[in-house]
C-alpha positions in Angstrom: 7.1 -29.7 10.5 3.3 -30.4 10.6 3.3 -29.8 14.4 5.1 -26.5 13.9 2.6 -25.4 11.2 -0.3 -26.4 13.5 1.2 -24.2 16.3 1.7 -21.3 14.0 -1.8 -21.7 12.7 -3.2 -21.5 16.3 -1.1 -18.4 17.1 -2.2 -16.7 13.9 -5.9 -17.5 14.5 -5.7 -15.8 17.9 -3.4 -13.0 16.8 -5.5 -12.0 13.7 -8.7 -11.5 15.7 -8.1 -7.8 15.9 -8.5 -7.5 12.1 -12.2 -8.3 12.5 -12.6 -5.5 15.0 -10.9 -3.1 12.7 -13.0 -4.0 9.8 -16.2 -3.7 11.8 -15.3 -0.3 13.2 -14.3 1.1 9.8 -17.5 -0.2 8.3 -19.5 2.0 10.6 -18.3 4.9 8.5 -17.1 3.5 5.2 -19.8 1.6 3.2 -18.5 -1.3 1.2 -14.9 -1.0 0.0 -13.9 -4.3 1.6 -11.1 -4.7 -1.0 -9.7 -1.3 -0.1 -9.8 -1.8 3.6 -8.3 -5.3 3.4 -5.4 -4.1 1.2 -4.7 -1.2 3.6 -4.5 -3.8 6.4 -2.1 -5.9 4.3 0.1 -2.9 3.7 0.1 -2.2 7.5 0.9 -5.8 8.4 3.6 -6.3 5.7 5.2 -2.9 6.5 4.7 -1.7 2.9 3.4 1.6 1.5 0.2 1.7 -0.6 -0.7 3.7 -3.7 -4.4 4.3 -4.3 -5.7 5.1 -7.8 -9.3 6.1 -8.3 -11.6 8.9 -9.3 -12.6 11.5 -6.6 -15.4 10.6 -4.2 -14.7 6.9 -3.6 -13.9 7.3 0.1 -10.1 6.8 -0.3 -9.3 9.6 2.2 -12.1 8.6 4.5 -10.9 5.0 4.7 -7.3 6.0 5.5 -8.4 8.5 8.2 -10.8 5.9 9.7 -8.0 3.3 9.8 -5.7 5.8 11.6 -8.5 6.6 14.2 -9.3 2.9 14.8 -5.6 2.3 15.4 -5.0 5.2 17.7 -2.2 6.1 15.3 -0.9 9.6 14.7 -2.2 10.8 11.3 -1.3 13.6 8.9 -2.9 14.5 5.6 -0.6 16.3 3.1 -2.3 17.9 0.1 0.3 17.8 -2.7 0.4 20.8 -5.0 2.8 22.1 -7.6 4.2 24.8 -5.3 4.9 22.4 -2.4 8.5 22.5 -1.2 10.5 19.6 0.5 10.6 21.7 3.7 6.8 21.7 3.7 6.9 17.9 3.9 9.9 17.0 6.1 10.5 20.2 8.1 13.3 22.7 8.2 15.8 24.4 10.4 14.6 27.6 12.1 17.2 30.3 13.1 16.8 31.9 16.5 18.5 35.4 16.4 18.3 35.6 20.2 20.9 32.9 20.8 22.2 32.4 17.3 21.3 28.7 17.0 19.1 26.6 14.7 16.2 24.5 16.0 14.5 21.7 14.0 10.9 22.2 13.1 9.5 18.8 12.1 7.2 18.5 9.1 4.0 16.5 8.7 5.9 13.4 7.5 6.6 12.6 11.2 3.4 10.7 11.7 2.6 7.0 11.8 0.1 7.1 9.0 0.7 9.7 6.3 -1.9 10.4 3.6 -0.2 11.9 0.5 -3.2 13.3 -1.3 -2.8 13.6 -5.1 0.8 12.7 -4.9 1.4 13.2 -8.6 0.8 17.0 -8.3 4.1 17.6 -6.5 7.4 18.4 -8.3 10.5 16.2 -8.4 12.2 17.8 -5.4 9.3 16.9 -3.2 9.1 13.4 -4.6 12.8 12.8 -3.9 12.3 14.0 -0.3 9.4 11.6 0.2 11.5 8.8 -1.4 14.1 8.8 1.4 11.3 8.7 4.0 9.6 5.8 2.3 12.7 3.7 1.7 15.0 4.5 4.6 12.2 5.4 7.1 14.2 8.4 8.2 14.5 12.1 7.3 17.5 14.3 6.9 17.1 17.9 8.0 20.3 19.9 7.8 23.1 17.7 9.1 20.9 15.6 11.4 19.0 12.4 10.5 15.7 11.8 12.3 14.1 8.3 12.5 10.4 8.2 11.6 7.9 6.6 14.1 6.9 3.0 14.0 4.7 1.8 12.4 5.2 4.2 9.5 3.0 3.9 6.5 2.6 6.2 3.5 -0.8 5.9 1.7 -0.8 8.0 -1.4 -3.7 8.8 -3.8 -3.7 9.8 -7.4 -6.4 10.7 -9.9 -6.3 8.6 -13.1 -8.4 11.0 -15.2 -7.1 14.5 -14.7 -3.5 14.7 -15.9 -3.2 18.5 -16.5 -0.7 20.0 -14.0 0.6 16.6 -12.8 4.0 15.1 -12.6 4.3 11.4 -13.4 5.8 9.5 -10.5 9.4 8.3 -11.2 9.6 4.5 -11.7 12.0 4.3 -8.7 9.3 5.9 -6.5 6.5 3.8 -7.8 8.5 0.7 -7.1 8.7 1.7 -3.4 5.0 1.2 -3.0 4.3 -2.4 -2.1 0.8 -2.3 -3.5 -1.0 -0.2 -6.1 -4.8 -0.4 -5.8 -7.4 0.4 -8.4 -10.5 1.7 -6.6 -13.8 1.2 -8.5 -17.3 2.5 -8.1 -19.6 0.9 -5.4 -22.4 -1.4 -6.4 -26.1 -0.2 -6.6 -26.8 -1.6 -3.1 -23.8 0.1 -1.6 -24.6 3.3 -3.3 -28.1 3.2 -1.7 -26.5 2.6 1.7 -24.2 5.6 1.2 -27.2 7.7 0.4 -29.2 6.6 3.5 -26.2 7.0 5.8 -24.4 10.1 4.5 -27.0 12.4 3.0 -27.1 14.6 6.2 -25.6 17.8 7.5 -24.6 16.1 10.7 -20.9 15.2 11.2 -20.0 11.6 10.4 -19.9 8.9 13.1 -16.9 9.1 15.3 -14.5 6.1 14.9 -13.6 4.5 18.2 -10.0 3.2 18.8 -10.3 -0.6 18.9 -6.6 -1.6 18.3 -3.3 -0.1 19.4 -0.2 0.3 17.2 1.6 -2.1 19.6 -0.9 -4.7 18.5 0.1 -4.1 14.9 3.8 -4.4 15.6 3.1 -7.7 17.5 1.0 -8.9 14.6 3.9 -8.2 12.2 6.1 -10.6 14.2 3.4 -13.3 13.6 3.2 -12.4 9.9 6.9 -13.2 9.6 6.2 -16.7 11.1 3.5 -17.6 8.6 4.7 -20.7 6.8 5.6 -20.5 3.1 6.3 -23.9 1.4 9.2 -24.2 -1.0 6.7 -24.9 -3.8 5.0 -21.6 -3.1 8.3 -19.8 -3.1 9.2 -21.3 -6.5 5.8 -20.2 -7.7 6.4 -16.6 -6.6 9.8 -16.6 -8.3 8.3 -18.0 -11.4 5.6 -15.3 -11.6 8.2 -12.5 -11.3 10.6 -14.2 -13.8 7.7 -14.6 -16.3 7.3 -10.8 -16.4 10.9 -10.5 -17.5 11.3 -13.6 -19.7 7.8 -14.7 -20.9 9.3 -17.1 -23.5 10.8 -19.3 -20.8 7.2 -20.0 -19.6 5.8 -20.4 -23.2 4.0 -17.0 -22.9 3.6 -14.9 -26.0 4.1 -11.6 -24.1 7.6 -10.7 -25.2 6.7 -7.8 -27.5 4.1 -6.4 -25.0 6.4 -6.0 -21.9 9.1 -3.3 -22.0 10.4 -4.0 -18.5 9.4 -6.7 -16.0 9.2 -6.7 -12.3 12.3 -6.2 -10.1 13.5 -8.5 -7.2 11.7 -6.0 -4.9 8.5 -7.5 -6.4 9.5 -11.0 -5.3 9.9 -9.8 -1.7 6.7 -7.8 -1.8 4.7 -10.7 -3.2 5.9 -13.1 -0.5 5.3 -10.6 2.3 1.9 -9.6 1.0 0.9 -13.2 0.6 1.8 -13.9 4.2 -0.2 -10.9 5.4 -3.1 -12.1 3.2 -3.0 -15.5 4.8 -2.8 -13.9 8.3 -5.9 -11.8 7.6 -7.7 -15.1 6.7 -6.6 -16.6 10.1 -4.2 -19.1 8.5 -0.6 -19.8 9.5 0.4 -21.0 6.0 0.3 -19.5 2.5 -1.7 -21.1 -0.3 -1.3 -20.5 -4.1 -4.6 -18.6 -3.9 -3.1 -16.1 -1.5 -0.4 -15.4 -4.1 -2.9 -15.1 -7.0 -5.2 -12.8 -5.0 -2.5 -10.3 -4.1 -0.3 -10.6 -7.3 -2.2 -7.9 -9.4 -1.8 -5.3 -6.6 1.9 -6.1 -6.2 2.8 -6.4 -10.0 0.6 -3.9 -11.9 2.8 -0.9 -11.2 6.1 -2.8 -11.7 5.4 -3.9 -15.3 6.0 -1.4 -18.0 3.9 -2.2 -21.1 5.6 -1.6 -24.4 4.3 0.7 -27.3 2.9 -2.4 -29.0 0.8 -3.2 -25.9 -0.5 0.4 -25.8 -1.3 0.2 -29.5 -3.3 -3.0 -28.8 -4.9 -1.4 -25.8 -3.4 -4.0 -23.4 -2.7 -2.5 -20.0 -0.5 -3.8 -17.1 -3.5 -5.5 -15.4 -4.2 -7.6 -18.4 -0.5 -8.5 -18.7 -0.5 -9.6 -15.0 -3.6 -11.7 -15.6 -2.0 -13.4 -18.6 1.1 -14.2 -16.5 -1.2 -15.7 -13.7 -3.1 -17.8 -16.3 0.1 -19.0 -18.0 2.4 -19.9 -15.0 1.6 -23.4 -13.6 0.2 -23.4 -10.1 1.8 -25.8 -7.6 
């Protein structure tokens, strides 16, 4: 087994080298935001969609666009608005009166990286159309089903402060996102770098393609080979079960959690931990990989109760209490 892990470790070290080139190229445009860029890469490597939450102006859109350019991936940005229709997203059938036939006009969802900007501004019909694309990685137009390109990644943004005219995302759709990121303000030093670099009327630096989508698909095969010890698997299961039955782990969180995480969280946590280890150039998962990625995997899958809201305890704090209370192997 040790020889096998050593071999995997060597392959991962070589195969993960492209991540450094990606980070360096994106950093030529995006100042700071290392957490955001790394989590976007984890979503890409683990084949999981990412929900970005943060106030306007934090380079969310710029980071996603820069990632697509550095990957040579097809990219579409969809501005979600209350009057958006499902056909505006997935496409529609167009009738030709000349020969009496229908032809399929594909929508912007047919891209490898799709940025759903302000996703919570679209009505339920559009959300349900996006749900099929995210989960099944296919789209139905009329009677025909069309597969989406590989890799296919939905990166959605939402504004946490302006709620007027928004539609809360259904729990079923929120659960389809592997990660939910909370994007914060840059540090003083980063803010000064942004000022020096961006306070100009000239167009921003052009991102060079440094990696191909074929490299990403090959890297995913390596991510699947990253070794996860049985003790780490037990730890992942314990973390998820602790959100459903805190008493079993001697955690006093029962009245604060309305609903815990689903089995989809267990799968997402294991996959994301593998991708986290891969980005670090390791062929095996450590407990720290799990703890680092757990808040992003679990924060949108735990529903705080009214008691928690009354005590001003949010999902992030609940996840942190679970991480502090469950024994680490």
